[in-house]
C-alpha positions as CSV (number, residue, x, y, z in Angstrom):
1,M,1.4,-21.5,10.4
2,E,0.1,-18.1,9.8
3,T,-3.5,-17.7,10.6
4,I,-6.2,-15.0,9.4
5,K,-7.9,-13.0,12.1
6,P,-11.3,-14.3,12.9
7,E,-12.8,-10.5,12.3
8,V,-11.5,-10.7,8.8
9,L,-12.4,-14.4,8.2
10,E,-16.0,-13.3,9.4
11,L,-16.0,-10.4,6.9
12,W,-14.5,-12.4,4.2
13,P,-15.3,-16.5,4.1
14,E,-14.7,-16.1,0.3
15,L,-10.8,-15.8,1.3
16,E,-11.2,-19.8,1.2
17,W,-11.8,-19.8,-2.3
18,I,-8.1,-18.6,-2.8
19,A,-6.1,-21.6,-3.4
20,N,-2.6,-20.0,-3.2
21,E,-1.9,-19.9,0.5
22,N,0.5,-17.2,0.2
23,L,-1.8,-15.0,-1.8
24,R,-4.8,-15.7,0.7
25,L,-3.1,-14.9,3.5
26,G,-1.4,-11.9,2.0
27,T,-4.9,-10.8,1.0
28,A,-6.2,-11.1,4.7
29,R,-3.3,-9.2,5.9
30,V,-4.2,-6.3,3.7
31,W,-7.6,-6.2,5.4
32,E,-6.1,-6.6,8.8
33,S,-3.8,-3.6,7.9
34,A,-6.5,-1.6,6.6
35,L,-8.8,-2.4,9.9
36,E,-6.0,-1.1,12.1
37,K,-5.6,2.1,10.2
38,S,-9.1,2.8,9.8
39,V,-11.6,4.3,12.1
40,L,-14.3,1.7,10.6
41,S,-14.9,-1.4,12.6
42,P,-16.2,-4.7,10.9
43,D,-19.6,-3.9,12.8
44,D,-19.5,-0.6,10.8
45,L,-18.8,-2.1,7.2
46,N,-21.8,-4.2,7.9
47,R,-23.8,-1.1,8.5
48,I,-22.6,1.7,6.1
49,P,-23.8,2.1,2.8
50,F,-21.5,0.8,0.2
51,T,-21.1,3.8,-1.6
52,L,-21.7,7.8,-0.6
53,L,-23.0,8.5,-4.3
54,C,-26.3,7.3,-4.1
55,G,-28.0,9.5,-1.5
56,P,-29.1,8.9,2.2
57,D,-31.6,6.4,1.6
58,L,-29.4,3.5,0.3
59,K,-30.1,0.3,2.6
60,V,-27.0,-2.0,0.6
61,T,-24.3,-2.1,3.2
62,F,-20.6,-2.1,2.3
63,M,-20.0,-5.6,2.8
64,E,-23.2,-6.9,1.0
65,H,-21.9,-4.9,-2.0
66,K,-18.5,-6.1,-1.8
67,R,-19.1,-9.7,-1.3
68,A,-21.9,-9.6,-4.1
69,V,-18.9,-8.3,-6.7
70,V,-16.8,-11.2,-5.5
71,H,-19.3,-13.8,-6.1
72,I,-20.2,-12.2,-9.4
73,A,-16.6,-11.8,-10.5
74,R,-16.0,-15.6,-9.3
75,D,-19.0,-16.8,-11.3
76,S,-18.0,-14.8,-14.4
77,G,-14.5,-15.8,-14.3
78,N,-15.5,-19.6,-14.0
79,K,-17.8,-19.4,-17.0
80,M,-15.1,-17.4,-19.0
81,N,-12.4,-20.3,-18.1
82,E,-15.4,-23.0,-19.2
83,F,-16.2,-21.2,-22.8
84,F,-13.0,-19.4,-23.4
85,G,-10.3,-20.9,-21.2
86,E,-7.6,-21.8,-23.7
87,E,-8.1,-18.3,-25.6
88,L,-8.5,-16.1,-22.7
89,P,-7.7,-18.0,-19.2
90,V,-8.8,-16.2,-16.0
91,D,-6.4,-16.6,-13.0
92,M,-8.9,-17.2,-10.6
93,D,-6.8,-16.6,-7.5
94,V,-5.7,-13.3,-9.0
95,L,-9.5,-12.5,-9.6
96,I,-10.7,-13.2,-6.3
97,S,-8.0,-11.6,-4.4
98,G,-8.6,-8.6,-6.5
99,A,-12.1,-8.5,-6.2
100,I,-11.8,-8.7,-2.4
101,L,-9.2,-6.1,-2.4
102,A,-10.9,-3.5,-4.8
103,D,-12.5,-1.4,-2.2
104,V,-10.1,-2.1,0.6
105,G,-8.9,1.5,0.4
106,K,-12.4,3.0,1.5
107,L,-11.4,1.9,4.9
108,L,-8.9,5.0,4.8
109,E,-11.0,7.2,2.5
110,Y,-14.2,7.2,4.9
111,V,-14.7,8.3,8.3
112,L,-18.0,8.5,10.4
113,D,-19.3,12.0,11.5
114,E,-20.9,12.8,14.7
115,N,-23.9,10.8,14.0
116,G,-22.0,7.6,13.0
117,K,-22.6,8.2,9.3
118,A,-19.9,7.5,6.8
119,V,-18.5,10.5,5.0
120,Q,-15.3,11.3,3.1
121,G,-12.6,12.1,5.2
122,S,-9.7,14.6,4.7
123,Y,-7.3,11.8,3.5
124,G,-10.0,10.6,1.0
125,K,-10.3,13.9,-0.5
126,Y,-6.8,13.6,-1.4
127,L,-6.4,10.1,-2.4
128,R,-9.5,7.8,-3.4
129,H,-9.8,4.2,-2.5
130,P,-8.0,2.7,-5.7
131,F,-4.9,4.7,-4.6
132,S,-5.0,3.9,-0.9
133,G,-6.0,0.4,-1.8
134,V,-3.0,-0.2,-3.7
135,S,-0.7,1.2,-1.4
136,L,-2.1,-1.2,1.4
137,A,-1.6,-4.3,-0.9
138,E,1.8,-3.3,-2.0
139,S,2.8,-2.7,1.8
140,C,1.6,-6.5,2.4
141,G,3.5,-7.8,-0.5
142,I,0.3,-8.4,-2.7
143,P,1.6,-8.9,-6.4
144,A,1.4,-6.4,-9.3
145,E,-1.2,-8.2,-11.3
146,V,-3.7,-8.2,-8.2
147,C,-2.5,-4.5,-7.3
148,H,-3.5,-3.6,-10.7
149,I,-7.3,-4.7,-10.4
150,I,-7.4,-2.5,-7.1
151,A,-5.9,0.2,-9.4
152,A,-8.2,-0.3,-12.2
153,H,-11.2,-1.4,-11.0
154,A,-12.9,2.3,-10.6
155,G,-12.9,5.1,-13.2
156,E,-9.1,5.6,-12.6
157,G,-8.8,2.3,-14.8
158,N,-10.3,3.9,-17.8
159,M,-6.8,5.4,-18.5
160,V,-5.1,2.1,-18.3
161,K,-5.2,-1.2,-20.3
162,R,-7.1,-3.7,-18.0
163,S,-6.0,-7.4,-17.6
164,T,-8.7,-9.8,-18.2
165,E,-9.2,-10.2,-14.5
166,A,-9.6,-6.5,-13.9
167,Y,-12.2,-6.2,-16.6
168,I,-14.1,-8.8,-14.7
169,V,-13.7,-7.1,-11.2
170,H,-14.6,-3.7,-13.1
171,H,-17.8,-4.9,-14.5
172,A,-19.2,-6.8,-11.5
173,D,-18.5,-3.7,-9.4
174,F,-20.2,-1.2,-11.8
175,M,-23.0,-3.7,-12.5
176,T,-24.1,-3.6,-8.6
177,F,-23.7,0.3,-8.6
178,L,-24.8,2.0,-11.7
179,P,-28.5,0.8,-11.1
180,F,-28.4,2.1,-7.7
181,K,-26.8,5.3,-9.0
182,Q,-29.3,5.7,-11.4
183,K,-32.3,5.1,-9.3
184,S,-31.0,7.6,-6.8
185,Q,-31.1,10.3,-9.4
186,S,-34.6,9.5,-10.4
């Protein structure tokens, strides 16, 4: 039986929420692959800010933000299933996997400068994280409905018809980003 590497499970205890074992293991494999290809370590992810767009004073870490997005998406999906389940069912495994993977491409987009500060690297200047995230996910056999969430969670998704699960992740992500962005601009 395949197991999840301890450093990935430590970053993502929410992987256990994915009932489908193949999807759970595949989602973990994407993170394992990203960590292998990245200059960022799990410790860096618990230290660096979740975005480069809110200035140097942002204290919310990459993992705090990402885990909040997953929790908000899961809670939203559960409520939507409770109230609209027959008319607008939410696939919770797809939703949770997509939320966990939405920003995995940032591990390729970001590098650390000489002071250990996260900055956009040369790769990231050409391919933003939705693109690199889909590439990582596809290379690990993640299904199209999850890759769609990764591709559509950011501004790039405004050009496509989002699935219900992609809308949930998009809004969970932006409701926990835009207030910080607005605060940094005031």
